[in-house]
C-alpha positions in Angstrom: 217.2 57.3 -63.8 218.3 56.1 -67.1 215.4 53.7 -67.2 213.0 56.6 -66.4 214.3 58.6 -69.3 214.0 55.7 -71.6 210.3 55.2 -70.6 209.6 58.9 -71.1 211.3 58.9 -74.5 209.1 56.0 -75.6 206.0 57.7 -74.2 206.7 61.0 -75.9 207.7 59.2 -79.1 204.2 57.7 -79.2 202.2 60.9 -78.5 202.7 62.4 -82.0 201.7 59.2 -83.6 198.5 59.1 -81.7 197.7 62.7 -82.5 198.6 62.0 -86.1 196.1 59.1 -86.2 193.4 61.4 -84.8 194.0 64.0 -87.4 193.9 61.6 -90.2 190.2 60.7 -89.6 187.3 61.2 -92.1 185.3 64.5 -92.1 181.6 64.5 -92.5 179.2 67.4 -92.9 175.5 67.9 -92.2 173.1 70.6 -93.4 170.5 72.4 -91.4 168.1 75.3 -92.0 167.7 78.5 -90.2 164.4 80.3 -90.8 161.9 82.6 -89.3 158.3 83.1 -90.3 156.8 86.5 -89.9 153.0 86.7 -89.5 150.5 89.3 -88.7 149.0 89.0 -85.2 145.6 90.2 -84.2 143.8 90.4 -80.9 140.3 91.4 -79.7 139.7 93.7 -76.7 136.3 92.2 -75.8 133.7 94.4 -74.1 132.6 93.8 -70.6 129.5 91.8 -69.9 126.3 93.2 -71.4 123.7 93.6 -68.6 120.2 94.8 -69.5 118.2 96.8 -66.9 116.2 94.7 -64.6 112.6 94.8 -65.9 109.2 93.4 -64.9 108.0 90.6 -67.2 104.9 92.6 -67.8 106.8 95.7 -69.1 108.3 96.3 -72.5 111.8 94.9 -73.2 114.6 97.0 -72.0 116.5 99.0 -74.6 119.8 98.0 -76.2 123.1 98.1 -74.4 126.1 99.4 -76.3 129.8 99.0 -75.5 133.0 99.5 -77.5 135.3 96.8 -78.6 138.4 96.9 -80.6 140.6 94.8 -83.0 144.3 95.4 -82.9 146.6 93.9 -85.5 150.4 94.1 -85.7 151.6 93.8 -89.2 154.1 95.2 -91.6 151.7 95.4 -94.4 147.9 95.0 -94.7 145.8 92.8 -92.4 142.4 91.9 -93.6 140.1 90.2 -91.2 136.5 89.1 -90.5 134.9 89.6 -87.1 132.0 87.5 -85.9 130.3 86.2 -82.8 129.7 82.5 -81.9 127.4 81.3 -79.2 126.2 77.8 -78.3 122.7 79.2 -78.3 122.7 80.5 -81.9 119.1 80.0 -83.2 120.0 79.9 -86.9 122.8 78.7 -89.2 124.1 82.3 -89.6 124.3 83.0 -85.9 122.5 86.3 -86.4 119.6 85.3 -84.1 120.8 84.4 -80.6 118.9 83.4 -77.5 119.5 83.8 -73.8 118.4 80.9 -71.6 117.1 81.1 -68.1 119.3 79.9 -65.2 116.5 77.8 -63.8 116.7 74.3 -65.5 112.9 74.0 -65.5 112.4 77.2 -67.4 111.7 76.7 -71.1 111.4 80.4 -71.9 114.2 82.1 -73.9 114.9 85.7 -74.7 116.0 86.3 -78.3 118.5 89.0 -79.1 121.1 90.0 -81.7 124.4 91.8 -81.7 125.0 94.8 -84.0 128.1 96.6 -85.0 127.5 100.1 -86.2 123.9 99.2 -86.8 124.4 96.0 -88.7 123.5 92.6 -87.3 126.6 90.4 -87.0 126.5 86.6 -86.9 129.0 83.8 -86.7 132.6 84.1 -87.9 132.0 82.3 -91.2 132.6 85.1 -93.8 128.9 86.0 -94.1 127.0 88.3 -91.7 130.4 89.4 -90.3 132.3 92.6 -90.2 135.2 92.8 -92.6 138.1 94.9 -91.4 141.3 96.2 -92.8 144.3 97.5 -90.9 147.3 99.1 -92.6 150.7 98.7 -91.1 149.5 97.7 -87.7 146.9 99.5 -85.7 143.5 99.3 -84.1 139.9 99.5 -85.3 137.2 100.3 -82.6 133.6 99.3 -83.0 130.3 100.1 -81.2 128.8 96.8 -80.3 125.1 96.8 -79.3 123.1 93.9 -77.8 119.3 94.3 -78.5 116.5 92.1 -77.3 114.3 91.1 -80.3 111.4 89.3 -78.6 109.7 89.5 -75.2 107.3 86.6 -75.0 107.4 83.4 -73.0 107.4 79.9 -74.5 103.6 79.6 -74.1 103.0 83.0 -75.7 102.5 84.7 -72.4 104.8 86.7 -70.2 108.3 85.5 -69.5 109.0 83.4 -66.5 110.9 85.4 -63.9 114.6 84.3 -64.1 118.0 85.5 -65.0 118.6 84.9 -68.7 122.0 84.8 -70.2 124.2 83.6 -73.1 128.0 83.2 -73.5 129.4 84.7 -76.7 132.8 84.3 -78.2 134.1 87.1 -80.4 136.4 85.6 -83.2 138.5 87.1 -85.9 140.0 85.3 -88.9 142.8 87.0 -90.6 
């Protein structure tokens, strides 16, 4: 038993020395940054598909189709944006003249059209031929968007080939 107490005395005598060595180590420090970036966020509520009335190719072009669309921005202050429309079938550099192509791959006819917001033709989202918008302290702007057919003649100058003509348009905002 004496021997056990002697061993325990030695063990306990060493413990404070080991703890003392651990506490006598070197301290290092590292810096890091905590940050948050607050930005305005905007979204577009795109209209449904624009579908013109089915029309005989010997009749006049159908009238325009109008739907509403909106731009919503959440912001603490002022959000300024440009709204435009991009299509792979844009006929010109500004994107104001667009075309619908037929579903039949052998059909060379196209149907030209444009998109108007509140009566003005709107093109690509490039700062020109776009709609400039402003929203204060978050909110929504609603627009009347009209698709209008601007030509109704086939590729050879005659009547259009019977087909289903379409185009895919992307509404974009830069803010």
